[in-house]
N, C-alpha and C positions, 0 to 999 in steps of 0.2 A: 504494500500500500504506500502511495506517495504521502510525504509529509504534508502536502497541500490540504488534505482533508483527513489526516490521521487524528482520530479522537483523542489519543493520548497527548499528542503535541498541542492540539486545541485546548485541552484541559490545562496544560502547562501555561499557555498564553493567558487563557481566560481566568483561571483560578488566581494566578499571581496578580493580574490586573485588578480583579475585584478586591483581593486582600489588601493591596497597596494603595490603590486609588479610591476604592470604596464605591465603585460603580461597575455595572456589567459591561463587558466588552461587546457583547452581542445583545440586542434587545431581548428582554424576557418573553416577548410575544412570539419570537421565533421558536418553534418546537425544538426541544432538547436534542433530538436525533438529527436535526438539520442545521445546527449551529455552526459546526465546522465547515460545512459546505457553504453556508451563507457568508461566513467570514472570508473564505477564499474567493467565492464567485460573485457575491452581490454587495459586499460592504461598500458604502460610498466613500470610505477613507482608506488610505494605504496602511498596511501592516507589514513591517519588516522585523526579522529577528536574526541575530548573529550568534555564533557559537563562542566557545571559551578559548580558542587557540590564541597564541601570542599575537598573531595578526588575524583577528576574527574574520570569519567568512559568513556571508549570509546563508542561512539554512531555511529561510522561509520568506516569501514575499507574495502577498495575495495579488489577484489580478489587477486591482487598482494600483498597487505599488509597481507592478510590472509595467503598467501603462505610463505611470509617472516617470519612471527611469528609463523606459524603452528597452528593457531586457526581457527575454523569454525566461521561463522557469529555470531551464538548464543553465542558462548564462548567469542569471542572478544568483543562483545557489552555488556558483563557483567563484563569485566575486568577493574579494576582501572588502569588508564594509567601509574601510577607510577610503577606498577609491570612489565612493559615492560623493565625496567632497573634494574640491580642488585642493592642491597642495597648500595654498595660503590659509585655507579654512580648516585644515586638518588639526593644527594645534588647538584651535578653539573647540573643535569637535571633541578632541581627546580630553580637554579640561572639563567639558560638559559631561562626558561619559564617566569621568572620575567622580563628579558630583552624584551621578546616579548610583554608582557603587557605594558611596558613603551614606546616602539617604534612602536607597531602595527604589526611588522613582523621582522624577522631576517633570513638572508640567510647564507649559507655555514657552517651550524652547522655540527659537527662530534661528535659521541658518541658511546659508547658500549651499545648494547641492548641484551636481552635474549629471546629466543624462548620458546614456551611451552615445548619443549623437553629438555630444559636446555642449548642448544647450544648458545654460545655467539658469537656476530658478530658486525662489525662496520656498522653504518649508516653514509653516507658521503654526503656532499653537500646538506644537508637538508634545506628546507625552512619551517618555522613555522609562521603562521599568525593568527591574531585575527578574530573571527567570530562575527560580529555585524549585527543585523537584520535591516530592513528598518526604524525602529523606533529608532535606536540607542541603542537597548538593547543588551548587551553582551551575546553571546550564547555559547562561548567556544573558543577553538583553534583547528587549523588543521595543519597537517604536510604533506609535499610532500617529499617522500624518493626516490630519483633518483638512488642511488647507495648503494649497500650492499656488504660488503666484509667479508670473514671469518677472525677470529682472528689468 
């Protein structure tokens, strides 16, 4: 099964989001057995997640995130997440991710990102949160991108 609609990975994303942010990631009106598919296929916001490697790689990007960044699933899930920001923005991005590590989540982030095509754009009102499994093992970080604006 692809991680795109894997119920265990969905639980990792959604349970941590609810615990840390205090809100559901997917509306409660979506039937429980359809939530992973809704998040991947129909969510009006982008969702990205990266792993715990020294140079983290994206392990998840819903269809909206793929559209925003211009990558297919197989391309996105092979991309080091730092490459979603231009070099001048990378130190700012890294400082932000360290805040997430220290606090569990951060909301209302704004930053410049770059698509596969080279187009630069703003991501705004972003929430980034830690992904910790049921045993307390750190699995990475995820981001909800509700708003994207051209530069």
